[in-house]
C-alpha positions as CSV (number, residue, x, y, z in Angstrom):
1,X,4.4,-28.7,-20.0
2,X,6.0,-29.1,-23.1
3,X,7.6,-32.3,-23.9
4,X,11.4,-32.9,-23.0
5,X,13.6,-33.2,-26.7
6,X,16.3,-35.8,-26.4
7,X,19.3,-35.8,-29.1
8,X,21.9,-38.3,-29.5
9,X,25.8,-36.9,-29.6
10,X,26.2,-34.6,-33.0
11,X,22.3,-35.2,-33.7
12,X,20.9,-31.7,-35.2
13,X,17.4,-31.6,-35.3
14,X,15.1,-28.7,-36.8
15,X,12.2,-27.4,-34.3
16,X,9.1,-25.1,-35.5
17,X,7.7,-23.6,-32.1
18,X,4.6,-21.9,-33.2
19,X,3.7,-18.7,-31.2
20,X,0.5,-17.8,-29.8
21,X,-0.9,-14.7,-31.2
22,X,-1.2,-11.9,-28.6
23,X,-3.4,-9.1,-28.7
24,X,-4.0,-5.3,-27.3
25,X,-6.5,-3.4,-25.5
26,X,-6.8,0.5,-26.8
27,X,-7.2,2.8,-24.0
28,X,-8.3,6.6,-23.9
29,X,-8.2,8.4,-20.1
30,X,-10.3,11.2,-20.0
31,X,-11.1,13.6,-16.7
32,X,-14.9,13.9,-15.2
33,X,-15.6,16.1,-18.1
34,X,-14.2,14.5,-20.7
35,X,-11.2,16.0,-21.3
36,X,-7.9,14.1,-22.5
37,X,-5.4,13.2,-19.9
38,X,-1.6,12.8,-20.3
39,X,1.0,11.1,-18.2
40,X,-1.3,8.4,-16.4
41,X,-0.1,4.8,-15.7
42,X,-2.4,2.0,-17.1
43,X,-2.5,-1.4,-15.6
44,X,-4.2,-4.6,-16.6
45,X,-4.9,-7.5,-14.2
46,X,-7.2,-10.6,-13.9
47,X,-10.6,-9.9,-12.5
48,X,-9.9,-12.4,-10.2
49,X,-10.1,-10.5,-6.6
50,X,-6.5,-12.6,-5.9
51,X,-5.1,-12.4,-9.2
52,X,-1.8,-10.1,-9.7
53,X,-1.3,-7.3,-11.5
54,X,-0.5,-8.9,-15.3
55,X,0.8,-5.7,-16.9
56,X,1.8,-2.5,-15.7
57,X,2.8,-0.5,-18.5
58,X,5.8,2.0,-18.2
59,X,4.8,4.4,-21.0
60,X,2.2,7.0,-19.5
61,X,-0.7,8.0,-21.6
62,X,-0.1,10.7,-24.7
63,X,-1.3,14.3,-25.2
64,X,-4.6,12.8,-26.3
65,X,-4.9,10.5,-23.5
66,X,-4.6,7.6,-25.2
67,X,-2.4,4.3,-24.4
68,X,-1.6,0.8,-26.2
69,X,-1.7,-2.0,-23.5
70,X,-0.4,-5.2,-25.2
71,X,0.9,-8.4,-25.3
72,X,-2.4,-10.1,-23.9
73,X,-3.9,-13.3,-24.7
74,X,-7.4,-14.0,-24.9
75,X,-9.3,-13.6,-21.7
76,X,-11.1,-10.8,-19.5
77,X,-9.2,-8.2,-17.6
78,X,-9.6,-5.1,-15.4
79,X,-7.7,-2.2,-16.8
80,X,-7.2,0.8,-14.4
81,X,-5.6,4.5,-14.8
82,X,-3.9,6.2,-11.9
83,X,-2.3,9.4,-11.5
84,X,0.8,7.9,-9.5
85,X,1.8,4.9,-7.8
86,X,1.7,6.3,-4.5
87,X,-1.6,7.3,-2.7
88,X,-0.4,10.3,0.0
89,X,2.0,13.0,0.2
90,X,4.5,13.1,3.1
91,X,5.7,16.1,5.1
92,X,4.9,18.5,8.0
93,X,3.8,21.1,5.7
94,X,2.3,19.4,2.5
95,X,-1.0,21.6,1.8
96,X,-2.9,21.8,-1.6
97,X,-6.4,21.2,-2.8
98,X,-8.6,18.2,-1.5
99,X,-10.2,17.0,-4.4
100,X,-8.0,14.9,-6.5
101,X,-8.2,12.3,-9.6
102,X,-8.3,9.1,-7.7
103,X,-7.4,5.5,-9.3
104,X,-10.3,4.3,-11.9
105,X,-11.3,1.1,-13.5
106,X,-13.3,0.7,-16.8
107,X,-15.2,2.6,-17.3
108,X,-15.7,4.9,-14.2
109,X,-15.4,2.5,-10.9
110,X,-13.0,2.5,-7.8
111,X,-10.5,-0.5,-7.7
112,X,-12.7,-1.5,-4.5
113,X,-16.0,-1.0,-6.4
114,X,-17.3,-2.9,-9.4
115,X,-15.1,-2.5,-12.5
116,X,-16.4,-4.0,-16.0
117,X,-14.1,-6.6,-17.3
118,X,-13.1,-5.7,-20.8
119,X,-12.9,-9.1,-23.0
120,X,-10.5,-10.1,-25.8
121,X,-11.3,-13.0,-28.2
122,X,-9.7,-13.1,-31.4
123,X,-8.8,-9.3,-32.0
124,X,-7.7,-6.6,-30.5
125,X,-10.1,-4.5,-28.7
126,X,-11.2,-1.4,-30.0
127,X,-10.6,1.8,-27.7
128,X,-12.3,1.7,-24.7
129,X,-12.6,5.1,-22.3
130,X,-11.8,5.3,-18.7
131,X,-13.4,8.5,-17.0
132,X,-11.4,9.6,-14.0
133,X,-13.2,9.8,-10.8
134,X,-12.4,12.7,-8.6
135,X,-13.0,12.8,-4.8
136,X,-12.1,14.4,-1.7
137,X,-8.8,13.0,-0.2
138,X,-7.9,13.1,3.7
139,X,-4.9,13.8,5.8
140,X,-3.5,11.3,8.5
141,X,-1.4,12.8,11.8
142,X,0.1,11.1,14.8
143,X,3.0,10.8,17.0
144,X,4.9,7.5,17.1
145,X,6.0,6.8,21.2
146,X,8.3,4.2,22.6
147,X,7.4,1.8,25.0
148,X,7.9,4.3,27.7
149,X,5.7,7.0,26.3
150,X,8.5,9.3,24.7
151,X,8.1,10.5,21.1
152,X,10.6,8.1,19.2
153,X,13.1,10.3,16.9
154,X,14.9,7.6,15.3
155,X,11.3,5.7,14.4
156,X,10.9,4.4,10.7
157,X,7.3,4.3,9.6
158,X,5.3,2.8,6.8
159,X,1.7,3.4,5.6
160,X,0.4,0.4,4.1
161,X,-2.9,0.2,2.0
162,X,-5.1,-2.7,1.3
163,X,-6.8,-3.6,-2.0
164,X,-9.2,-6.4,-3.3
165,X,-6.2,-8.3,-4.9
166,X,-3.3,-7.5,-2.6
167,X,-1.5,-4.4,-1.0
168,X,1.2,-1.6,-1.4
169,X,3.2,0.3,0.7
170,X,5.6,3.6,1.1
171,X,7.6,4.8,3.6
172,X,6.8,7.9,6.1
173,X,8.7,11.0,6.9
174,X,8.9,11.1,10.8
175,X,9.9,14.4,12.4
176,X,12.4,14.6,15.3
177,X,9.7,14.8,18.0
178,X,8.0,11.5,16.7
179,X,5.3,13.3,14.3
180,X,4.2,12.4,10.9
181,X,1.6,13.8,8.6
182,X,0.5,12.2,5.2
183,X,-1.8,14.5,3.0
184,X,-4.0,13.8,0.2
185,X,-4.6,10.1,1.2
186,X,-7.2,8.2,-1.2
187,X,-10.2,6.6,0.4
188,X,-9.3,3.2,1.4
189,X,-8.3,0.7,3.9
190,X,-4.8,1.5,5.7
191,X,-2.1,0.6,8.2
192,X,0.3,2.4,10.0
193,X,3.7,0.8,10.7
194,X,6.5,2.0,12.9
195,X,9.5,0.8,14.2
196,X,12.7,2.1,16.4
197,X,15.9,1.1,15.4
198,X,17.4,-1.9,13.0
199,X,19.9,-4.4,12.8
200,X,22.3,-1.9,10.6
201,X,21.9,1.3,13.4
202,X,22.1,-0.8,16.9
203,X,22.5,2.8,18.7
204,X,18.9,3.5,17.8
205,X,17.5,0.3,19.5
206,X,15.4,0.8,22.7
207,X,11.9,-0.9,23.6
């Protein structure tokens, strides 16, 4: 904790505040065959399983698959790349290839696997390469029923995914007959949560 500065009436004092130097990790992201991938997000977090994401750069990899993650203090970091911030495609007629690029951490590990930490000491980290993993994705389908066993036409639903250091969620499109379909779901641990009605729509409330 920084010491407090006390000033008397009319006093002017010059202060010198040294700022610690920040460093960067230079990242290059390639596909399973070594070709560069553009437009991917890169995140940096603590190796601690409970640690939060310390930096998620809004800029994406350039046409050579490169990105500079900057503003980092000395320490160990897990660096991951992902194609998007979602983990499924929602809709009744979604289709496409089953195999897709999955979130990959340096050097080529899953988030729940054993990624290798990147260490910053007294200089920027020379370029590291993340080779993206490509695996089969899956589909989750179901029907939401109310307490009477009737399809809940006015239901709201969310898909939550659990990671080693937290969780994320996204809304699910529910059809009028209570059915839903989520395509291109990455391997992992999930929960599907549904509700009927809410305070802003009391006419939809029911058991």
